[in-house]
C-alpha angles and dihedrals in degrees: 000000000000134000130219123214115219127189116207114213118192120221121214112272096246093054094046094056118094115264096252090051091053090052092049091047093054093042089052089057091048090050092051090049089048091052091049090048091052092048091049093047091049091051095046100040104030105024092237120133116197141137122240110234099177135005110217096186126359129207100344119169112260096172141344093292104015137083133190140197128201116206141167121228127218091261092057101256119136119220138186117213115193125185128177139189089221127052117283128201128205087252090057091052090049089055092047091052092050095045092048087059094247137128120221125221098182140359109216112221120226118268090012087279101160097199096041097118093042092048093050092043094051092047091052091045093051091046090055097039106027097172098041122092124221106247101177144359089262089071090061100043095099096037094052087062090061093066115118109251115176119164099025129202117195128182107217126219097185144013108201102219100286138041117223133203134195116257112215095201099049095030089225139106120257137180117272103171141358109237135151124201133159123175113221110219117222122211 
């Protein structure tokens, strides 16, 4: 009888995992970094500090140069974060929200400036009609929509059964995920 001597060499953990596990492991890190980047951007640009509990959709196309993510915070609110390489207006974000099959509850102004949209709207109105006075909020409705809004942070009140994304090849909106959400308003 004879005996064989074997040496067992251990490979590093990352190399010993199957290929699809390695991909998922690295994409998990990228997703965590993306969540942290969104949280940091929301704190710096909008003055809102929250923790992301669940990402519903991440980085979906919302236009030719814009992407959005929908996430739920630890306190149960659902938010849409949209960022673009080109300038966005409040009107563009309104169209994105509607075409994604969502309903907005609030559009958070940059730098927690409560009268941001009104200030920009009245400045645009006065530039166009210098001698005319603003008599009511109805005069500013259109001009508020011309305010620059990139990135955008929108608190959602409802997701209507499915979330849609923009398809660059077909230039149309298609379903990305089935999801229902309705915020119950308390009085």
